[in-house]
Structure formats: C-alpha cells, structure tokens
C-alpha positions in Angstrom: 24.3 114.4 104.1 26.9 117.1 103.7 28.6 116.0 106.9 28.7 112.4 105.7 30.1 113.5 102.4 32.8 115.6 104.0 33.7 112.7 106.3 34.1 110.4 103.3 36.2 113.0 101.5 38.3 113.5 104.6 38.9 109.7 105.0 39.7 109.4 101.3 42.2 112.3 101.4 43.8 110.8 104.5 44.3 107.5 102.8 45.8 109.3 99.8 48.1 111.3 102.0 49.2 108.2 104.0 49.6 106.2 100.8 51.7 108.9 99.2 53.8 109.1 102.4 54.4 105.4 102.5 55.1 105.3 98.8 57.6 108.1 99.2 59.3 106.6 102.2 59.4 103.1 100.6 60.8 104.6 97.4 63.5 106.5 99.3 64.5 103.3 101.2 64.6 101.3 98.0 66.7 104.0 96.3 69.1 104.0 99.3 69.5 100.3 99.2 70.1 100.2 95.4 72.8 102.8 95.6 74.3 101.8 99.0 78.0 101.2 99.0 78.8 98.1 101.0 82.0 99.8 102.4 80.0 102.9 103.6 78.7 103.3 107.1 75.6 105.3 105.9 72.3 104.3 107.3 68.6 105.0 106.4 67.1 108.0 108.3 63.4 108.7 109.1 61.9 111.6 107.1 58.2 110.9 107.8 56.9 109.4 111.0 54.2 107.2 109.5 53.2 104.2 111.5 55.5 101.2 110.9 58.0 103.2 108.9 60.4 103.8 111.8 60.3 100.1 112.7 61.0 99.2 109.1 64.0 101.6 108.9 65.3 100.1 112.2 65.1 96.6 110.7 66.9 97.8 107.6 69.7 99.4 109.6 70.1 96.4 111.8 70.4 94.2 108.7 73.0 96.6 107.3 74.9 96.6 110.6 75.0 92.8 110.6 76.2 92.7 107.0 79.0 95.1 107.9 80.1 93.0 110.9 80.0 89.9 108.8 82.1 91.6 106.1 84.6 92.9 108.6 84.9 89.4 110.2 85.4 87.8 106.7 88.1 90.4 105.9 89.9 89.6 109.2 89.6 85.9 108.6 91.0 86.3 105.1 93.9 88.4 106.3 94.6 86.0 109.1 94.5 83.1 106.7 96.9 84.9 104.3 99.3 85.5 107.1 99.1 81.9 108.1 99.7 80.7 104.6 102.7 83.0 104.3 104.2 81.4 107.4 103.4 77.9 106.1 104.9 78.7 102.7 108.1 79.6 104.6 108.0 76.4 106.5 107.6 74.5 103.2 110.4 76.4 101.4 112.9 75.9 104.2 113.2 72.1 104.0 113.0 72.2 100.2 115.9 74.6 100.1 117.8 72.3 102.4 117.0 69.3 100.2 118.3 71.1 97.2 121.5 72.0 99.0 122.1 68.4 100.0 121.3 67.1 96.5 123.9 69.5 95.1 126.5 68.3 97.6 125.7 64.7 96.8 126.0 65.3 93.0 129.6 66.7 93.6 130.5 64.1 96.3 133.0 61.4 95.3 132.9 59.4 98.6 129.9 56.9 98.4 129.4 57.0 102.2 129.2 60.8 102.3 127.0 60.9 99.3 124.6 58.4 100.9 124.5 60.6 104.0 123.7 63.7 102.0 121.0 61.9 100.0 119.5 60.6 103.2 119.4 64.2 104.6 117.7 65.4 101.4 115.1 62.7 101.6 114.4 63.7 105.2 113.8 67.3 104.1 111.5 66.2 101.4 109.6 64.0 103.8 109.2 67.0 106.1 107.7 69.0 103.2 105.4 66.1 102.3 104.1 66.0 105.9 103.3 69.7 105.9 101.4 69.4 102.6 99.5 66.3 103.9 98.5 68.3 107.0 97.3 71.2 104.9 95.3 68.9 102.6 93.8 67.2 105.7 92.8 70.5 107.2 91.3 71.7 103.9 89.1 68.6 103.7 88.1 68.7 107.3 87.1 72.4 107.0 84.8 71.7 103.9 81.3 72.9 104.9 79.9 70.1 102.7 81.9 67.4 104.5 79.7 64.4 105.0 80.7 61.7 107.5 79.1 58.2 107.9 78.0 57.5 111.5 78.2 54.0 112.9 78.6 52.3 116.2 82.4 52.4 116.8 83.8 50.4 119.7 86.4 52.7 121.3 88.9 50.4 123.0 90.2 48.6 119.9 90.3 51.9 118.0 92.5 53.4 120.7 94.7 50.3 120.8 95.3 50.5 117.0 96.1 54.2 117.3 98.7 53.6 120.0 100.2 50.6 118.2 100.6 52.8 115.0 102.7 55.2 117.0 104.5 52.6 119.1 107.9 52.8 117.3 107.9 56.6 118.0 107.1 56.0 121.6 109.9 53.5 121.9 112.3 56.1 120.5 111.3 58.4 123.3 111.6 55.6 125.8 107.9 56.1 126.7 105.3 53.4 127.7 101.8 54.8 127.0 99.0 53.9 129.4 95.5 53.0 128.2 92.6 52.8 130.6 89.0 51.9 129.7 86.3 51.4 132.3 84.1 49.4 130.0 85.5 47.4 127.0 82.1 47.6 125.2 81.9 51.4 125.2 81.0 52.6 121.8 80.3 56.0 120.1 78.2 57.1 117.1 81.1 58.3 114.9 82.8 58.0 111.6 85.5 55.4 112.1 87.9 57.0 109.7 87.5 60.5 111.2 87.9 59.1 114.7 91.1 57.3 113.6 92.4 60.6 112.3 91.6 62.4 115.5 93.3 59.8 117.7 96.3 59.7 115.5 96.7 63.5 115.5 96.3 63.7 119.3 99.0 61.0 119.9 101.3 62.7 117.4 100.7 65.9 119.4 101.8 64.2 122.6 105.0 63.0 120.8 105.8 66.3 119.4 105.2 68.6 122.3 105.0 66.3 125.4 107.7 65.6 127.9 106.5 62.2 129.1 104.4 59.3 128.0 100.7 59.9 127.4 97.7 58.4 129.1 94.5 57.6 127.2 91.3 57.1 129.2 88.0 56.0 127.8 85.0 56.4 130.2 81.2 57.2 130.1 80.5 60.9 130.4 76.7 60.4 130.8 73.9 58.1 129.7 74.3 59.5 126.1 77.9 60.7 125.9 81.3 59.0 126.1 84.6 60.7 126.8 88.1 60.0 125.5 90.9 61.8 127.3 94.5 62.1 126.0 96.8 63.7 128.5 100.6 64.0 129.1 103.0 66.3 130.8 104.4 69.3 128.8 107.8 70.9 129.4 106.5 74.6 129.4 102.8 74.7 130.3 103.1 78.5 130.7 103.7 78.8 127.0 100.4 77.1 126.1 97.2 79.0 125.4 94.6 76.3 125.7 92.0 78.8 124.3 93.9 78.9 121.0 95.1 75.3 120.9 92.7 74.3 118.2 93.2 77.4 116.1 94.5 76.9 112.6 98.3 77.1 112.5 98.6 77.8 116.2 101.9 76.7 117.8 103.0 77.5 121.3 106.1 79.7 121.6 108.0 76.8 123.1 107.2 74.8 120.0 108.4 77.2 117.4 111.1 75.7 115.2 109.9 72.2 115.8 108.4 70.0 113.1 104.7 70.4 112.6 102.3 72.6 110.8 100.0 73.7 113.6 97.1 72.1 111.8 96.7 68.7 113.5 94.5 69.9 116.4 92.5 72.2 114.1 91.7 69.1 112.0 90.6 67.3 115.2 88.2 70.1 116.0 86.7 70.2 112.5 86.2 66.5 112.4 84.8 66.4 116.0 82.2 69.1 115.2 81.2 67.3 112.0 80.4 64.2 114.1 78.4 66.1 116.7 81.2 65.8 119.2 83.1 68.4 121.3 86.8 68.7 121.9 88.5 71.0 124.4 91.8 71.2 126.4 92.8 72.2 129.9 95.9 72.3 132.0 96.3 70.9 135.5 99.8 71.9 136.6 102.1 70.7 133.9 99.7 68.1 132.5 97.8 69.0 129.3 94.6 67.1 128.9 92.5 67.0 125.7 88.9 65.7 126.1 86.9 64.4 123.2 83.2 63.8 124.1 81.2 61.8 121.6 77.6 60.6 121.3 77.4 57.3 123.1 75.9 54.1 121.7 73.7 52.1 124.2 75.4 48.9 125.1 72.7 46.7 123.5 73.1 48.6 120.2 76.9 48.5 120.1 77.3 44.8 119.4 78.2 44.3 115.8 79.4 47.9 115.4 82.7 48.8 113.9 85.8 48.7 116.1 
C-alpha cells in the first residue's frame, strides 16, 4: 500500500512540476510576444527542455522570421514605389512646364500664325501629361487585388484585327505594314474582352514606341487547353533590354530614356494577364523582341457565339 501511495504521490508531483514548467514557459513566450518590438531581431530562447516546448519555440521564431522578411520586402517595395513616383512626377512636371511656357509666349505673340504654333505645342505637352496620368490610372486599376474580370469566350482573330486597325495611322506614319497570322480563325480564349483589348493595345503601342520595324502578330494553339498570342518586332538596341525586368513597373530600357511613355504599359499587361489566369513573358532572338501571351483556350465547339 505504501509503495502504491508513494507512486501516486510521485506521479502527482511530476504532473505538477511539468504543468508548472509548461505554464512558466508558455507565460514567458506570451510575455515575449506581447512586448516584442517588430523592428527587433530578438528571438525566443529555450529555458526549460520540456517535451514540445522546443518545437513550439522553433515555430514561433520561424513565424517571427517570416514576419521580418515580409516587413523588409514591404519596406523595399514602398521605397521603390516612392522612387518611381518621384521619377514619374518629374516626367509629368516637365511637359506641364513646357506647356506653361508656350502659353505665356502665345499670350504675348501678336502674329496669329506664330501664336497658333505655340498653342499647338502647348496642347501637345498637355496631351503628353494626360497620357502619363491615364497610364498611371490604368496601372492602379490593374494592380487592385480586388480586381474582378468577366471571363467569356473571346475569338482572337477579330480582336487582333481591331487592335491593329486602331493603331494603323501610327503604323502609316512609321511607314510600317504590320503582319497578322492566325492558324485557325476560330481560335478563342477564356478572357475578359476589355482586358484583352487593353493588353493588345499596350503591346502594339510598345512596338511603335521602341521598335525599329513593323510588328508581327501570330495567333496559334499552344496546347489542347491553351492558346498563344505572340507580338514581335525588331528593336534597335537589343543589348539595352533586360527581358527579366520588362514587365516591372516604370521600367524603361536605357535606350528608351527620354522617349514618350511611362514604363507602365507592360506592367498593366502583366497584371491583367495574371487576373485572367494567363501568362505573359518576353524573350530576345537576335534583335527581335517577342512577347508571348498564353491564355486558357476555349474548345472549338464552345467558342461559337462567343465575343469577338
């Protein structure tokens, strides 16, 4: 009987000690987390090697490490965005200052022809500013995490034809004749027609702005459930392009600095493509830059009656 009693007492004392140890350790961890400075690199340490405590502390420290990395990444993103906005604000102020100068000259100009010329130059500067602001607004909308797009069967050939026709006057100014190739006129994608229109428009504007010859647009099946749109054209200085950064916000190749544009058009393309479950990437082959948009494909029998 005495042995049994001592055994029970021993077990009870062991439970009490273990409970006290766990309570102490858990209380210490809770106190650490309550007073933890998010900017500190301090981590929880093991004071009692009770079963499970070490694993718990490892899990807490791993969570703290992830939180620190996320905070650092967010700070870098914010700093980068602020730098980009500073550069964009300069790009906006420059044409506005030019417009103001031309307006002042026009106000003091007695010759009607010279005044009209100066007013036209001022309008051109204002239009440039409007384009930059439109690009920034489009990027802001495309980057909205709550962006909701309507997916429908979109026939790709007529969509590409419309996009090319919309830019045809600009192509004529360059003396370019774009080439459109489609292996199957009925090819369709599950996509938002408006978003896809925007992507195609931005890609063609990019060829006009930075290309050195007429673009080619090819539409072809990628696989049984994917379809590919490729927009390609030669560029004057392929060595100045970093295709890994081409879709980054505000990215402009060194050779493009000082040209019109915000560096947001391709970033908008990427955001909209991802929102539709599509992929978009770029590669260089010699001096030819090719951008590939791969979209979910609509089976031929389901594409009839879809949007075009």
